[in-house]
BARO-206054 format. One record per residue (C-alpha): residue number from 1; x, y, z; residue in three letters. Coordinates in steps of 0.02 Angstrom, whole numbers, plus 50000, padded with zeros to 5 digits. Layout:
{k->NUM, x->X, y->Y, z->Z, r->ALA}
...
END
This chain:
{k->1, x->50802, y->56226, z->44583, r->UNK}
{k->2, x->50874, y->56215, z->44781, r->UNK}
{k->3, x->51014, y->56323, z->44791, r->UNK}
{k->4, x->51123, y->56359, z->44981, r->UNK}
{k->5, x->51144, y->56524, z->45005, r->UNK}
{k->6, x->51264, y->56609, z->45104, r->UNK}
{k->7, x->51241, y->56784, z->45166, r->UNK}
{k->8, x->51374, y->56912, z->45215, r->UNK}
{k->9, x->51382, y->56850, z->45404, r->UNK}
{k->10, x->51412, y->56688, z->45324, r->UNK}
{k->11, x->51227, y->56627, z->45369, r->UNK}
{k->12, x->51176, y->56494, z->45243, r->UNK}
{k->13, x->50979, y->56434, z->45217, r->UNK}
{k->14, x->50929, y->56327, z->45092, r->UNK}
{k->15, x->50804, y->56424, z->44953, r->UNK}
{k->16, x->50714, y->56399, z->44806, r->UNK}
{k->17, x->50759, y->56499, z->44621, r->UNK}
{k->18, x->50647, y->56596, z->44518, r->UNK}
{k->19, x->50718, y->56616, z->44340, r->UNK}
{k->20, x->50670, y->56726, z->44231, r->UNK}
{k->21, x->50732, y->56727, z->44040, r->UNK}
{k->22, x->50737, y->56827, z->43873, r->UNK}
{k->23, x->50648, y->56739, z->43780, r->UNK}
{k->24, x->50477, y->56653, z->43867, r->UNK}
{k->25, x->50482, y->56486, z->43791, r->UNK}
{k->26, x->50649, y->56458, z->43870, r->UNK}
{k->27, x->50594, y->56445, z->44008, r->UNK}
{k->28, x->50539, y->56272, z->43976, r->UNK}
{k->29, x->50676, y->56218, z->43862, r->UNK}
{k->30, x->50854, y->56239, z->43970, r->UNK}
{k->31, x->50891, y->56142, z->44081, r->UNK}
{k->32, x->51027, y->56154, z->44219, r->UNK}
{k->33, x->51134, y->55984, z->44189, r->UNK}
{k->34, x->51230, y->55892, z->44357, r->UNK}
{k->35, x->51381, y->55878, z->44315, r->UNK}
{k->36, x->51416, y->56063, z->44253, r->UNK}
{k->37, x->51561, y->56204, z->44281, r->UNK}
{k->38, x->51514, y->56389, z->44340, r->UNK}
{k->39, x->51625, y->56540, z->44370, r->UNK}
{k->40, x->51585, y->56675, z->44458, r->UNK}
{k->41, x->51610, y->56833, z->44389, r->UNK}
{k->42, x->51560, y->56971, z->44447, r->UNK}
{k->43, x->51492, y->56980, z->44646, r->UNK}
{k->44, x->51305, y->56915, z->44569, r->UNK}
{k->45, x->51349, y->56845, z->44402, r->UNK}
{k->46, x->51378, y->56661, z->44365, r->UNK}
{k->47, x->51447, y->56594, z->44187, r->UNK}
{k->48, x->51360, y->56402, z->44208, r->UNK}
{k->49, x->51439, y->56291, z->44042, r->UNK}
{k->50, x->51401, y->56122, z->43980, r->UNK}
{k->51, x->51365, y->55953, z->44090, r->UNK}
{k->52, x->51261, y->55814, z->44058, r->UNK}
{k->53, x->51373, y->55815, z->43945, r->UNK}
{k->54, x->51333, y->55994, z->43820, r->UNK}
{k->55, x->51368, y->56136, z->43741, r->UNK}
{k->56, x->51256, y->56256, z->43839, r->UNK}
{k->57, x->51331, y->56416, z->43914, r->UNK}
{k->58, x->51230, y->56521, z->44012, r->UNK}
{k->59, x->51258, y->56688, z->44119, r->UNK}
{k->60, x->51164, y->56695, z->44253, r->UNK}
{k->61, x->51139, y->56843, z->44342, r->UNK}
{k->62, x->51076, y->56845, z->44495, r->UNK}
{k->63, x->50945, y->56992, z->44556, r->UNK}
{k->64, x->50915, y->56929, z->44748, r->UNK}
{k->65, x->50936, y->56778, z->44845, r->UNK}
{k->66, x->50802, y->56678, z->44754, r->UNK}
{k->67, x->50794, y->56774, z->44581, r->UNK}
{k->68, x->50896, y->56744, z->44441, r->UNK}
{k->69, x->50901, y->56807, z->44282, r->UNK}
{k->70, x->50964, y->56676, z->44128, r->UNK}
{k->71, x->51051, y->56732, z->43990, r->UNK}
{k->72, x->51081, y->56597, z->43851, r->UNK}
{k->73, x->51251, y->56653, z->43752, r->UNK}
{k->74, x->51324, y->56567, z->43584, r->UNK}
{k->75, x->51345, y->56367, z->43630, r->UNK}
{k->76, x->51541, y->56285, z->43650, r->UNK}
{k->77, x->51599, y->56211, z->43510, r->UNK}
{k->78, x->51637, y->56039, z->43593, r->UNK}
{k->79, x->51517, y->55929, z->43747, r->UNK}
{k->80, x->51569, y->55972, z->43914, r->UNK}
{k->81, x->51550, y->55881, z->44080, r->UNK}
{k->82, x->51671, y->55859, z->44204, r->UNK}
{k->83, x->51779, y->55998, z->44151, r->UNK}
{k->84, x->51846, y->56161, z->44221, r->UNK}
{k->85, x->51813, y->56345, z->44191, r->UNK}
{k->86, x->51920, y->56486, z->44250, r->UNK}
{k->87, x->51899, y->56682, z->44252, r->UNK}
{k->88, x->52082, y->56777, z->44188, r->UNK}
{k->89, x->52001, y->56958, z->44153, r->UNK}
{k->90, x->51922, y->56990, z->44032, r->UNK}
{k->91, x->51923, y->56815, z->43986, r->UNK}
{k->92, x->51791, y->56652, z->44041, r->UNK}
{k->93, x->51922, y->56500, z->43953, r->UNK}
{k->94, x->51817, y->56327, z->43986, r->UNK}
{k->95, x->51962, y->56188, z->43986, r->UNK}
{k->96, x->51904, y->55981, z->43942, r->UNK}
{k->97, x->52038, y->55829, z->43944, r->UNK}
{k->98, x->52108, y->55895, z->43780, r->UNK}
{k->99, x->52170, y->56074, z->43770, r->UNK}
{k->100, x->52156, y->56109, z->43601, r->UNK}
{k->101, x->51979, y->56055, z->43601, r->UNK}
{k->102, x->51987, y->56242, z->43744, r->UNK}
{k->103, x->51820, y->56352, z->43722, r->UNK}
{k->104, x->51859, y->56536, z->43762, r->UNK}
{k->105, x->51752, y->56675, z->43822, r->UNK}
{k->106, x->51729, y->56874, z->43810, r->UNK}
{k->107, x->51617, y->56906, z->43930, r->UNK}
{k->108, x->51603, y->57097, z->43902, r->UNK}
{k->109, x->51539, y->57062, z->43728, r->UNK}
{k->110, x->51455, y->56889, z->43788, r->UNK}
{k->111, x->51527, y->56784, z->43633, r->UNK}
{k->112, x->51637, y->56656, z->43606, r->UNK}
{k->113, x->51793, y->56680, z->43537, r->UNK}
END
């Protein structure tokens, strides 16, 4: 769980992230996979989708440079790997190889629509 942290001055440092979860059982069940797509929602919030492939969706809220709170959101309709996400306020669009299978998230309500 190492990430490259870059501060306001542009200085970088490799740090180990600690995750906190809404439910304790999630700490053993959730695996962040390769080939996921992430979108910055606010300065300290990131929407993490798919990977592996998977249909999982998480909202990561960074409390500090070493700690992130993870919220599980409703799963996507289809598993995704090598996909893209884009934030067009207030929605996040998850786009794969087929636009007809696009997922759309309303961030303020933390739900898939």
